[in-house]
C-alpha positions in Angstrom: 84.8 92.0 112.4 85.1 89.3 115.1 88.1 87.2 116.0 88.8 84.2 113.7 88.1 80.8 115.2 91.4 79.1 116.3 90.9 76.2 113.9 90.7 78.6 110.9 93.7 80.5 112.2 95.7 77.2 112.2 94.5 76.2 108.7 95.2 79.4 106.8 99.1 79.2 106.8 98.9 75.6 105.8 96.5 76.3 102.9 98.7 79.1 101.8 101.7 76.8 101.7 99.7 74.1 99.9 98.7 76.7 97.2 102.3 77.7 96.7 103.5 74.1 96.4 100.8 73.2 93.9 102.9 74.8 91.2 106.1 72.9 92.4 108.3 76.0 92.4 112.1 75.5 93.0 112.2 78.9 94.8 109.7 80.0 97.5 109.5 83.7 98.5 108.1 84.1 102.0 107.5 87.6 103.3 107.0 87.6 107.1 105.5 84.1 107.1 105.3 83.8 110.9 104.5 87.5 111.6 100.8 87.1 112.3 100.9 83.6 113.8 101.0 82.3 117.4 104.4 80.8 118.4 103.4 77.2 118.0 102.1 77.7 114.5 105.1 79.7 113.6 107.4 76.8 114.7 105.3 74.5 112.5 105.6 76.8 109.5 109.4 77.0 109.9 109.6 73.2 110.2 107.8 73.0 106.8 110.2 75.4 105.3 113.1 73.5 106.7 111.9 70.2 105.2 111.2 71.9 101.8 114.8 73.2 101.9 116.1 69.8 102.7 114.3 68.5 99.6 116.2 71.0 97.4 113.9 74.0 97.3 115.4 77.5 97.9 113.5 79.5 100.5 113.9 83.2 100.5 112.4 84.4 103.7 112.0 88.1 104.7 111.5 88.7 108.5 112.1 91.2 111.2 112.1 88.4 113.8 115.6 87.6 114.9 114.6 84.1 116.1 113.2 83.2 112.7 116.3 84.6 110.9 118.6 82.6 113.2 117.1 79.4 111.7 118.4 80.2 108.2 121.5 78.8 106.7 122.4 82.2 105.4 121.3 85.7 106.5 121.5 88.8 104.4 120.6 92.1 106.2 119.6 95.4 104.7 119.6 98.9 106.1 118.3 102.0 104.3 117.9 100.0 101.1 121.5 98.6 101.1 122.9 95.2 102.0 125.0 95.3 105.1 127.3 92.7 106.7 
């Protein structure tokens, strides 16, 4: 399968977020939301999550990206299935 057009690559994360928000959930679980994105789109997605959090939504974000984790108000790490400090 060929590479996806850039416009479509930019729209997919926003469509996914729009679908999530359609149900007006108080908690959003985001598993590696920036993992497959270019850095510019990743920043945009994190800005959306930041604004949603400021509006009172809880964002639970799972990531291996230290730069993404550093943007969180609280970071919980795990190792070998256990929470670590």
